[in-house]
Legacy VTK file of the C-alpha trace (Angstrom):
# vtk DataFile Version 3.0
C-alpha trace
ASCII
DATASET POLYDATA
POINTS 312 float
11.836 -17.742 -38.608
13.408 -17.963 -34.921
12.451 -21.034 -32.950
9.731 -20.818 -30.101
12.089 -19.242 -27.134
12.804 -21.747 -24.263
11.826 -19.210 -21.135
12.921 -20.007 -17.986
10.566 -19.055 -15.316
11.186 -18.472 -11.406
8.531 -18.486 -8.885
10.305 -16.036 -6.515
9.417 -16.226 -2.727
6.952 -19.078 -2.190
5.170 -17.299 0.759
3.988 -14.558 -1.661
2.213 -14.770 -4.469
4.992 -16.068 -7.011
4.068 -19.715 -7.826
0.308 -18.938 -8.233
0.682 -16.254 -10.552
3.700 -18.231 -12.429
1.319 -21.120 -12.925
-1.977 -18.955 -13.584
-0.157 -17.145 -16.180
1.000 -20.436 -17.887
-2.848 -21.249 -18.476
-2.802 -18.478 -21.191
-2.667 -20.659 -24.321
-1.565 -17.792 -26.823
1.999 -18.155 -24.202
1.892 -21.932 -24.784
1.404 -21.788 -28.413
4.764 -18.924 -28.409
7.183 -20.117 -26.238
8.586 -23.451 -24.768
8.425 -22.888 -20.606
10.365 -23.877 -17.971
9.082 -23.448 -14.237
11.824 -23.373 -11.896
10.125 -24.859 -8.792
10.377 -27.605 -5.834
8.376 -30.516 -6.007
6.090 -30.139 -3.150
5.020 -26.719 -4.426
4.207 -28.051 -7.821
2.323 -30.671 -6.123
-0.047 -27.919 -4.791
-0.712 -26.482 -8.522
-0.634 -29.964 -10.392
-4.703 -29.386 -11.535
-5.018 -28.008 -14.833
-1.291 -27.783 -15.832
-0.869 -27.937 -19.625
1.421 -31.271 -20.439
3.651 -28.958 -22.615
4.934 -26.741 -19.137
8.296 -28.213 -18.517
9.497 -28.494 -14.929
13.385 -27.998 -13.049
12.512 -29.643 -10.170
14.991 -28.116 -7.010
15.469 -29.859 -3.491
14.705 -27.269 -1.382
13.616 -27.515 2.405
10.318 -25.786 1.769
7.918 -24.521 4.887
5.268 -22.463 3.648
4.414 -19.595 6.106
1.923 -17.529 4.097
2.699 -14.175 3.832
5.988 -14.035 5.728
9.852 -13.481 4.853
11.490 -16.440 6.617
15.257 -17.766 5.857
13.739 -21.255 4.053
11.812 -18.923 1.715
15.043 -16.678 1.052
17.210 -19.659 0.325
14.588 -21.203 -2.119
14.499 -17.899 -3.570
17.940 -17.457 -4.444
18.161 -21.727 -5.501
15.389 -20.948 -7.782
17.303 -17.350 -9.256
20.889 -19.288 -9.556
19.389 -22.199 -11.159
18.165 -19.732 -13.705
21.220 -18.258 -14.505
22.794 -21.700 -14.814
20.585 -22.483 -17.302
21.248 -19.166 -19.258
24.910 -19.473 -19.004
24.704 -23.344 -20.441
22.191 -22.065 -23.066
19.141 -24.202 -21.708
16.669 -21.272 -22.064
16.631 -18.115 -24.206
15.363 -15.815 -21.391
14.484 -15.487 -17.919
11.128 -14.310 -15.718
11.007 -13.862 -12.446
8.433 -14.121 -10.087
8.978 -11.517 -6.991
10.900 -11.868 -4.382
11.577 -10.542 -0.452
14.390 -8.359 -0.003
13.814 -9.254 3.726
13.798 -12.960 3.203
16.860 -13.195 0.766
19.115 -11.049 3.449
17.891 -13.474 5.796
19.326 -16.138 3.701
22.641 -14.205 3.461
22.183 -12.438 0.312
24.090 -9.435 -0.129
21.983 -8.269 -3.053
19.228 -6.113 -2.585
17.209 -7.895 -5.485
17.439 -9.838 -9.041
18.817 -6.305 -10.896
21.794 -6.180 -8.704
22.685 -9.362 -8.441
22.198 -10.234 -12.379
24.587 -7.252 -12.925
27.207 -8.883 -10.504
27.104 -12.346 -11.870
27.515 -11.129 -15.722
29.682 -8.688 -14.959
28.136 -5.898 -16.378
29.336 -2.258 -15.568
25.870 -0.622 -16.709
22.353 -1.896 -16.833
19.154 0.063 -16.806
15.694 -0.907 -15.047
12.973 -0.049 -16.929
9.016 -0.733 -16.808
6.514 -1.126 -20.297
3.384 -1.430 -21.189
1.662 -0.931 -23.855
1.360 3.103 -24.182
3.839 3.923 -21.112
7.511 3.162 -20.751
9.848 4.842 -17.839
13.538 3.840 -16.697
15.321 4.620 -13.528
18.646 6.341 -13.096
18.821 4.839 -9.395
17.207 1.774 -8.041
16.954 0.448 -4.622
18.547 3.167 -2.629
17.549 5.676 -0.198
16.581 9.061 -1.203
19.541 10.680 0.795
22.005 8.821 -1.292
20.374 9.669 -4.674
22.651 12.557 -5.461
26.033 11.030 -4.767
24.764 8.035 -6.922
24.378 9.617 -10.027
26.844 11.243 -12.209
26.927 12.807 -15.560
28.571 9.622 -16.919
26.274 7.346 -15.778
23.228 9.190 -16.880
25.065 9.458 -19.973
25.461 5.632 -20.564
22.304 4.915 -19.282
20.578 7.016 -21.967
23.057 5.480 -24.596
21.804 1.893 -23.368
18.036 3.183 -23.994
18.566 4.244 -27.064
20.294 1.031 -28.295
17.822 -1.046 -26.590
14.396 0.526 -27.924
16.320 0.241 -31.055
17.145 -3.781 -30.841
14.065 -4.578 -28.578
11.200 -2.761 -29.901
11.987 -1.404 -33.349
11.953 1.974 -32.920
14.448 3.497 -35.422
14.956 6.664 -33.534
13.744 6.547 -30.247
12.567 9.737 -28.527
13.785 10.039 -24.812
12.627 12.519 -22.164
14.389 12.779 -18.880
13.147 14.100 -15.558
15.154 16.411 -13.654
15.987 15.879 -9.914
15.009 18.818 -8.238
11.415 20.619 -8.236
11.210 22.450 -11.535
14.341 20.714 -12.729
15.804 23.194 -10.483
14.799 26.520 -11.808
17.811 27.685 -13.417
20.086 27.129 -10.306
17.699 28.371 -7.864
16.668 25.108 -6.557
19.676 23.293 -6.339
22.105 22.810 -9.260
22.181 19.213 -9.975
20.396 19.696 -13.065
22.534 22.039 -14.160
25.581 20.320 -13.293
25.073 16.462 -13.588
21.815 15.902 -15.926
21.948 18.860 -18.406
25.539 17.923 -19.845
24.537 14.385 -19.815
22.161 14.796 -21.928
23.975 17.322 -24.370
26.806 14.597 -24.764
24.257 12.203 -25.752
22.566 14.748 -28.503
26.281 14.899 -29.995
26.449 11.082 -30.221
22.823 11.589 -32.475
20.305 10.628 -29.857
16.986 11.819 -29.756
16.958 12.759 -26.078
15.654 15.959 -24.593
15.498 17.597 -20.901
15.522 17.550 -17.724
12.289 18.571 -17.408
9.723 19.042 -14.116
8.424 15.763 -13.344
5.502 16.798 -11.855
4.463 17.761 -15.291
6.322 15.449 -17.875
4.136 12.501 -16.737
1.459 14.333 -17.687
-0.274 12.697 -20.477
0.023 15.057 -23.293
3.649 15.389 -22.434
4.857 11.976 -22.128
3.322 11.166 -25.635
6.087 12.913 -26.992
8.388 10.357 -25.730
9.333 6.707 -26.561
10.527 6.428 -22.749
10.836 8.677 -19.759
14.237 8.308 -17.543
13.235 8.968 -14.292
16.111 10.213 -11.623
15.046 7.992 -8.696
12.555 4.865 -7.701
9.350 6.756 -6.907
9.823 9.128 -9.316
9.431 7.161 -12.134
7.126 4.387 -10.574
4.649 6.086 -8.826
2.994 7.200 -12.179
4.005 4.091 -13.948
2.159 2.035 -11.401
-1.058 4.603 -11.308
-1.440 4.232 -15.326
-0.358 0.633 -15.830
-0.345 -1.585 -12.668
-1.844 -4.747 -13.972
-0.197 -4.999 -17.295
3.169 -3.354 -16.408
6.480 -5.358 -16.917
10.116 -4.525 -15.505
12.867 -5.107 -18.190
16.592 -5.134 -17.175
18.763 -3.447 -20.151
21.949 -4.494 -21.181
22.184 -7.791 -19.834
23.772 -10.538 -22.527
20.378 -12.036 -22.464
16.502 -11.094 -21.846
15.029 -10.904 -18.219
11.682 -9.582 -17.445
9.575 -9.513 -14.417
5.816 -8.808 -13.109
6.192 -5.152 -11.801
4.458 -6.133 -8.634
6.298 -7.379 -5.570
5.136 -10.543 -3.364
2.071 -9.283 -2.305
2.080 -11.008 0.957
-1.159 -9.712 1.917
-2.480 -11.945 -1.143
-0.494 -14.936 -0.753
-2.116 -18.506 -0.886
-5.441 -17.280 -1.043
-5.964 -17.853 -4.900
-7.172 -14.296 -5.381
-3.832 -13.040 -7.248
-4.124 -11.509 -10.836
-1.657 -12.971 -13.475
-1.884 -10.185 -15.667
1.492 -8.731 -14.843
3.191 -12.359 -15.365
1.205 -13.112 -18.079
2.829 -9.550 -20.071
6.125 -10.439 -18.555
6.085 -13.623 -20.502
4.896 -12.142 -23.780
7.014 -9.379 -23.597
10.010 -11.654 -23.311
8.926 -13.742 -26.576
8.429 -10.587 -27.986
11.713 -8.991 -27.496
13.405 -12.288 -28.504
11.851 -12.181 -31.518
12.942 -8.609 -32.171
16.186 -8.737 -31.525
LINES 1 313
312 0 1 2 3 4 5 6 7 8 9 10 11 12 13 14 15 16 17 18 19 20 21 22 23 24 25 26 27 28 29 30 31 32 33 34 35 36 37 38 39 40 41 42 43 44 45 46 47 48 49 50 51 52 53 54 55 56 57 58 59 60 61 62 63 64 65 66 67 68 69 70 71 72 73 74 75 76 77 78 79 80 81 82 83 84 85 86 87 88 89 90 91 92 93 94 95 96 97 98 99 100 101 102 103 104 105 106 107 108 109 110 111 112 113 114 115 116 117 118 119 120 121 122 123 124 125 126 127 128 129 130 131 132 133 134 135 136 137 138 139 140 141 142 143 144 145 146 147 148 149 150 151 152 153 154 155 156 157 158 159 160 161 162 163 164 165 166 167 168 169 170 171 172 173 174 175 176 177 178 179 180 181 182 183 184 185 186 187 188 189 190 191 192 193 194 195 196 197 198 199 200 201 202 203 204 205 206 207 208 209 210 211 212 213 214 215 216 217 218 219 220 221 222 223 224 225 226 227 228 229 230 231 232 233 234 235 236 237 238 239 240 241 242 243 244 245 246 247 248 249 250 251 252 253 254 255 256 257 258 259 260 261 262 263 264 265 266 267 268 269 270 271 272 273 274 275 276 277 278 279 280 281 282 283 284 285 286 287 288 289 290 291 292 293 294 295 296 297 298 299 300 301 302 303 304 305 306 307 308 309 310 311
């Protein structure tokens, strides 16, 4: 039996709800029974949440300049966010933690701080030099993944290629087997265009890019089908036929997922050399420092990291 995993937890943008949901989540006694959490945080922020924290929680204290401006992305909050992430990366590389769970950051704040990255996913992909990763989202009865992530709609077509879709399908197949013990994963793929191009009458991308990628994966023994019209694939009776649905662009997959599973959804980055999860929401600046934020998604992110660790 594997030992309890050491879970590194970053607090994200401190002007958002990250510190609140990260520390609220660790009031969940089930989590403390199943893992050894290490929270990456500044002392001045920890002091504001010190009450009712279990002594089993460990802290990796940082030395950032902290100026709390609730609900505002700032240069300082961006610098701190990047510091927390970089420390998490160092802990992973030095094998001081087994999994990394990240609270939400602000793309605006980290840009102000000089980051060239749009978020955690592309940063981790670059640092660990992984050619192909897949952003995916999990709940108890609905799983979705994305072929393209944080790019404008007008760039989606140039972003997707047959080889990229093919490799993503293989990653999904491998990850569902390894992380969730699904012996023969069933993967459904969305079409890019309305009606999945309707035999080429509404664009050709589904015929020329997505269909060939699916056929190639089928030849490798993957149980994958599509491309399907996205407006009907997400209907419950259809999505229940698949263990995961691979959407072609961000909102195509995340609008139905978050409508159904917002409070319990978890973001999982697939094909990294370690386990990384996060809640499926953002910084929620409108709720920052009001003690009104739900920690449910963060709790689920930690619990899913533990589950994956035990399965893999």
